[in-house]
C-alpha positions as CSV (number, residue, x, y, z in Angstrom):
1,X,-15.5,-13.9,-6.7
2,X,-16.3,-14.6,-10.2
3,X,-14.2,-17.8,-9.8
4,X,-12.2,-18.9,-12.5
5,X,-13.1,-16.2,-15.1
6,X,-11.4,-12.4,-15.3
7,X,-12.1,-9.3,-17.3
8,X,-11.1,-10.8,-20.3
9,X,-13.0,-14.4,-20.2
10,X,-12.2,-17.8,-18.4
11,X,-8.6,-18.3,-16.8
12,X,-7.1,-21.2,-15.8
13,X,-4.9,-20.6,-13.0
14,X,-1.4,-20.9,-12.8
15,X,-1.4,-23.2,-9.6
16,X,-3.7,-25.0,-7.9
17,X,-3.3,-25.5,-4.1
18,X,-5.0,-28.2,-1.6
19,X,-5.6,-27.3,2.1
20,X,-6.8,-29.1,5.0
21,X,-7.9,-26.8,7.4
22,X,-7.4,-22.7,7.6
23,X,-4.2,-22.8,9.7
24,X,-2.4,-24.6,7.2
25,X,0.9,-22.8,6.2
26,X,1.9,-22.5,2.4
27,X,5.2,-19.7,3.0
28,X,7.3,-21.6,4.9
29,X,11.1,-20.4,6.2
30,X,13.9,-22.5,7.8
31,X,13.6,-20.1,10.8
32,X,9.8,-21.2,11.4
33,X,10.4,-22.2,14.8
34,X,12.0,-19.4,15.8
35,X,10.9,-18.1,19.1
36,X,11.0,-14.4,20.7
37,X,14.0,-14.2,22.9
38,X,14.1,-13.8,26.6
39,X,14.0,-10.1,27.6
40,X,12.6,-9.0,24.5
41,X,12.0,-5.3,25.0
42,X,8.4,-4.3,23.8
43,X,8.9,-0.5,24.2
44,X,11.7,1.9,23.5
45,X,12.2,5.2,25.2
46,X,15.3,5.9,24.5
47,X,15.9,8.8,21.9
48,X,18.5,7.0,19.7
49,X,16.6,4.6,19.6
50,X,13.4,6.5,18.1
51,X,16.0,8.8,16.1
52,X,17.3,5.3,14.2
53,X,13.5,4.1,14.0
54,X,12.6,7.0,12.5
55,X,15.4,7.5,9.6
56,X,15.2,3.7,8.8
57,X,11.3,3.9,8.3
58,X,11.7,6.8,6.2
59,X,13.6,4.9,3.8
60,X,11.0,2.0,4.3
61,X,8.3,4.3,3.3
62,X,10.5,5.1,-0.6
63,X,11.1,1.6,-0.9
64,X,7.4,0.9,-0.2
65,X,6.1,3.8,-3.1
66,X,8.1,2.3,-5.6
67,X,7.6,-1.3,-4.4
68,X,3.8,-1.3,-4.3
69,X,3.2,1.1,-7.4
70,X,6.1,-0.5,-9.5
71,X,6.7,-4.3,-8.6
72,X,2.9,-5.4,-7.1
73,X,1.1,-3.0,-9.7
74,X,-1.4,-1.7,-6.5
75,X,-4.1,0.9,-7.1
76,X,-5.6,1.8,-3.9
77,X,-9.5,2.7,-3.5
78,X,-11.2,5.0,-1.3
79,X,-7.8,5.4,1.5
80,X,-9.6,9.1,2.3
81,X,-11.4,7.3,4.9
82,X,-8.6,7.0,7.4
83,X,-9.2,10.9,7.7
84,X,-11.9,9.5,10.0
85,X,-9.4,8.2,12.5
86,X,-9.9,12.0,13.6
87,X,-6.1,11.8,14.4
88,X,-6.2,8.7,16.9
89,X,-4.5,5.7,16.9
90,X,-6.5,2.7,14.9
91,X,-6.2,-0.5,14.0
92,X,-6.2,-1.8,10.1
93,X,-6.8,-5.2,9.1
94,X,-6.4,-6.9,6.0
95,X,-6.4,-10.3,4.4
96,X,-2.8,-12.1,4.3
97,X,-2.3,-12.8,0.7
98,X,1.0,-11.5,-0.2
99,X,4.0,-12.4,1.7
100,X,6.3,-8.9,1.1
101,X,3.9,-6.9,-0.2
102,X,1.7,-7.3,3.4
103,X,4.8,-6.2,5.2
104,X,5.4,-2.7,2.9
105,X,1.8,-1.9,1.8
106,X,0.1,-0.5,4.7
107,X,2.5,2.0,5.3
108,X,0.8,3.5,2.0
109,X,-2.1,2.7,2.9
110,X,-2.6,4.4,6.0
111,X,0.6,7.3,5.2
112,X,0.6,9.6,6.8
113,X,0.0,7.6,9.8
114,X,3.0,5.7,11.1
115,X,2.7,2.0,10.8
116,X,3.3,-0.9,13.1
117,X,2.5,-4.3,12.2
118,X,1.9,-7.6,14.1
119,X,4.6,-10.3,13.0
120,X,5.2,-14.1,13.7
121,X,7.9,-13.9,16.1
122,X,9.7,-16.4,13.9
123,X,10.6,-13.3,11.5
124,X,13.0,-12.2,13.7
125,X,15.0,-15.2,13.3
126,X,15.9,-13.9,9.6
127,X,19.6,-13.7,9.5
128,X,20.3,-9.8,9.9
129,X,17.2,-8.5,8.5
130,X,15.1,-9.8,11.6
131,X,17.1,-7.8,14.2
132,X,16.1,-4.8,12.4
133,X,11.9,-6.0,12.3
134,X,11.3,-4.2,15.4
135,X,13.0,-1.1,14.3
136,X,11.0,0.1,11.4
137,X,7.6,-1.2,12.8
138,X,7.4,-5.0,13.4
139,X,5.5,-6.2,16.8
140,X,6.0,-9.8,17.5
141,X,3.0,-11.7,18.1
142,X,3.4,-12.9,22.2
143,X,3.8,-16.5,22.8
144,X,2.8,-16.7,26.9
145,X,1.4,-15.0,29.3
146,X,4.0,-12.9,30.5
147,X,4.8,-11.7,26.5
148,X,1.5,-10.9,26.4
149,X,1.5,-8.1,29.1
150,X,4.4,-6.8,27.0
151,X,3.2,-6.6,24.1
152,X,-0.8,-5.0,25.5
153,X,2.3,-2.5,26.6
154,X,3.4,-2.1,23.2
155,X,0.2,-1.5,21.8
156,X,-1.1,0.9,24.0
157,X,2.1,3.2,23.7
158,X,1.5,2.9,19.9
159,X,-2.4,4.0,20.2
160,X,-1.3,7.2,22.4
161,X,1.2,8.1,20.3
162,X,-1.5,7.6,17.4
163,X,0.0,5.4,15.2
164,X,-1.7,2.6,13.0
165,X,-1.4,-0.9,14.1
166,X,-2.0,-3.6,11.6
167,X,-3.4,-7.2,12.0
168,X,-3.8,-9.9,9.7
169,X,-6.4,-12.0,11.4
170,X,-6.0,-15.1,8.8
171,X,-2.5,-15.2,10.7
172,X,-1.1,-17.3,7.7
173,X,0.0,-16.3,4.2
174,X,-2.3,-17.6,1.2
175,X,-0.4,-16.2,-1.6
176,X,-2.9,-14.5,-4.2
177,X,-5.7,-16.2,-2.4
178,X,-9.1,-14.5,-3.6
179,X,-11.3,-15.1,-0.7
180,X,-11.7,-14.5,3.1
181,X,-10.6,-17.2,5.5
182,X,-12.3,-16.9,9.0
183,X,-11.5,-14.9,11.9
184,X,-10.6,-15.3,15.1
185,X,-13.0,-13.0,17.5
186,X,-10.0,-12.6,19.9
187,X,-8.0,-10.6,17.0
188,X,-10.6,-7.5,17.6
189,X,-10.2,-7.4,21.3
190,X,-8.2,-4.4,20.9
191,X,-10.1,-1.7,19.1
192,X,-12.3,-2.8,22.2
193,X,-9.8,-2.1,24.8
194,X,-8.4,0.7,24.0
195,X,-11.3,2.0,22.6
196,X,-10.2,3.6,19.1
197,X,-11.7,2.6,15.5
198,X,-10.9,0.0,13.2
199,X,-10.3,-0.2,9.4
200,X,-9.7,-3.0,7.2
201,X,-8.2,-3.3,4.0
202,X,-9.1,-5.9,1.5
203,X,-6.5,-7.3,-1.4
204,X,-8.2,-8.0,-4.9
205,X,-6.5,-9.5,-7.6
206,X,-7.8,-8.7,-11.6
207,X,-6.2,-9.6,-14.8
208,X,-3.5,-7.3,-16.1
209,X,-3.2,-6.2,-19.8
210,X,0.3,-7.7,-19.9
211,X,1.9,-10.2,-18.1
212,X,0.7,-13.3,-16.1
213,X,0.8,-12.3,-12.5
214,X,-2.5,-9.9,-11.4
215,X,-2.7,-6.3,-10.6
216,X,-4.0,-5.4,-7.3
217,X,-6.9,-3.6,-6.0
218,X,-6.9,-2.6,-2.6
219,X,-10.0,-1.5,-0.7
220,X,-9.8,0.6,2.4
221,X,-12.9,0.7,4.4
222,X,-14.2,2.2,7.9
223,X,-14.5,3.5,10.4
224,X,-15.7,0.6,12.4
225,X,-16.3,1.5,16.4
226,X,-16.9,-0.5,19.1
227,X,-20.3,-0.8,20.2
228,X,-20.5,1.3,23.8
229,X,-23.7,-0.6,24.2
230,X,-22.4,-4.2,24.7
231,X,-20.1,-5.8,26.6
232,X,-16.4,-6.7,25.6
233,X,-17.1,-10.2,24.3
234,X,-20.0,-9.1,22.4
235,X,-18.4,-6.0,21.1
236,X,-15.6,-7.5,19.8
237,X,-17.5,-10.5,17.9
238,X,-19.7,-7.6,16.5
239,X,-16.5,-5.6,15.2
240,X,-14.9,-8.7,14.0
241,X,-18.4,-9.9,11.8
242,X,-18.5,-6.4,10.4
243,X,-15.2,-6.4,9.4
244,X,-15.5,-10.1,8.0
245,X,-18.9,-9.2,6.2
246,X,-17.1,-6.3,4.9
247,X,-14.1,-7.7,3.4
248,X,-16.0,-10.8,2.0
249,X,-18.0,-8.2,0.0
250,X,-15.2,-6.4,-1.3
251,X,-13.7,-9.7,-2.5
252,X,-16.6,-10.2,-4.9
253,X,-14.3,-7.6,-6.8
254,X,-11.9,-10.1,-7.3
255,X,-11.6,-11.3,-11.3
256,X,-8.8,-13.5,-11.2
257,X,-7.4,-16.6,-9.8
258,X,-3.8,-16.8,-10.7
259,X,-3.5,-19.5,-7.3
260,X,-6.7,-21.6,-7.0
261,X,-7.1,-23.2,-3.4
262,X,-8.9,-26.3,-3.2
263,X,-10.0,-28.0,0.0
264,X,-9.1,-31.8,0.6
265,X,-12.3,-34.1,0.5
């Protein structure tokens, strides 16, 4: 990125945030420590549950269209590559820079595929809304080995049903961040495990003609396939490196820092 520049000349960031390491949280809530409840059901086969989920998802799609276009001003580039999933389930990786937008926007990127997003279990603790998140596509990240088994069953079910599963490997939301943070290789085990393609979407920021907040250009890339000639560990590392490199390259299209992140000495 051309740091501190915009399309119309030098820009002073609205805010400067300092961080110690990449695990720092910049978006916290009073429900931050909420845990996944005992007996959480990962896969639902009940016809009434699925009908309710489908109905709520249609509403979410409508909200997504207006929110991403009229409020966030997102332009999507290269969405056509999603067709290369060839009707199979797939994983979509993205940089985590919009607290609300990252929950809504993937439904637009992957449309018409049904989208499910891996979320923090703490989100289930949000009053009223939290209990509906699994219905509209939230898959809580596991917090124990026992929960991991249920989590993998849920991923397998969605991939078999040709859904899109969204993962933000950076884990923590850094609002308006214009660079890509390191990715844990473990986040890329799932395309290897289920032998399906992966895609990535990179959120970048540019100065708007009017207003202070940036406009957003989201670049979709892929497909990236697990290398069948490698073992699982090597294949997930290669996939991680390929996607990280592509997203870093796309971030060069960010030309405006609304928030500047500076590492503490």
